[in-house]
C-alpha positions as CSV (number, residue, x, y, z in Angstrom):
1,M,8.3,18.7,52.3
2,Q,7.1,15.4,51.0
3,P,8.9,13.8,48.1
4,K,7.1,13.6,44.7
5,K,5.1,10.4,44.1
6,N,5.6,8.3,41.0
7,L,2.2,7.7,39.3
8,D,3.5,4.8,37.2
9,R,2.4,6.5,33.9
10,T,4.7,7.4,31.0
11,E,4.1,9.6,28.0
12,T,6.0,10.7,24.9
13,V,6.3,14.4,24.3
14,L,8.5,15.9,21.5
15,G,10.0,12.4,21.0
16,E,11.1,12.3,24.7
17,T,9.7,9.8,27.2
18,C,8.5,11.4,30.5
19,R,7.1,9.9,33.7
20,W,4.2,11.4,35.6
21,F,4.7,12.4,39.2
22,D,2.4,13.9,41.8
23,M,4.6,16.8,43.0
24,M,2.3,17.6,46.0
25,P,1.1,14.3,47.3
26,N,-1.5,14.3,50.1
27,K,-2.6,17.9,49.6
28,A,-6.3,18.4,49.9
29,D,-6.9,21.8,48.2
30,A,-4.2,22.1,45.6
31,G,-2.1,19.9,43.4
32,R,0.6,19.7,40.8
33,L,1.2,16.8,38.4
34,A,4.3,16.9,36.2
35,C,5.6,14.7,33.4
36,L,9.4,14.7,33.9
37,T,12.2,13.3,31.7
38,K,14.9,11.2,33.3
39,D,17.0,14.3,33.8
40,G,14.1,16.2,35.5
41,I,12.8,18.4,32.6
42,A,9.1,19.0,32.9
43,L,7.4,18.4,29.5
44,K,3.9,18.6,30.8
45,D,2.5,20.2,33.9
46,E,-1.0,20.4,35.5
47,I,-1.6,22.8,38.4
48,S,-4.9,22.8,40.3
49,G,-6.2,24.7,43.3
50,R,-9.4,25.6,45.0
51,G,-11.3,28.0,42.9
52,M,-8.8,28.1,40.0
53,G,-9.7,24.9,38.1
54,V,-6.8,23.1,36.3
55,R,-4.1,24.9,34.4
56,R,-2.2,22.7,31.9
57,W,0.8,23.4,29.8
58,T,2.9,21.2,27.4
59,A,6.4,22.0,26.1
60,I,6.4,22.9,22.4
61,H,10.2,22.8,21.9
62,L,13.1,21.0,23.6
63,A,16.8,21.4,22.9
64,R,19.7,20.0,24.7
65,R,23.3,21.2,24.4
66,P,26.4,21.5,26.5
67,V,26.3,24.7,28.6
68,S,29.5,26.3,29.7
69,L,30.1,27.7,33.2
70,E,30.5,31.2,31.6
71,E,26.8,31.1,30.4
72,I,25.4,30.4,33.9
73,K,27.6,32.1,36.4
74,P,26.3,35.5,37.8
75,A,27.7,38.8,36.6
76,A,30.9,39.7,38.5
77,E,29.3,42.8,40.1
78,L,26.7,40.7,41.8
79,L,29.5,39.1,43.9
80,E,30.8,42.4,45.2
81,P,29.9,42.8,48.9
82,Q,29.2,46.6,48.4
83,R,26.4,45.7,46.0
84,W,24.6,44.0,49.0
85,G,25.3,46.6,51.5
86,I,28.1,44.7,53.1
87,E,31.2,46.7,54.0
């Protein structure tokens, strides 16, 4: 997989500066451009493909806060081997 390509364009969305990247460089029949903050949050996205035109979206709200491990770890039962058919 090819790394994203910096397009040397910036924009301000919701008071945050983001930089435009070509997320699928050198692809002939599809593409994705994304405007990402320094920490990788996509504030704008443009997806295109053969026969589908261009689909665009822009973030309408952004909030940052500390997130505890308890909020993101999977439920305990998902880690039980029996749940996955492993005995």
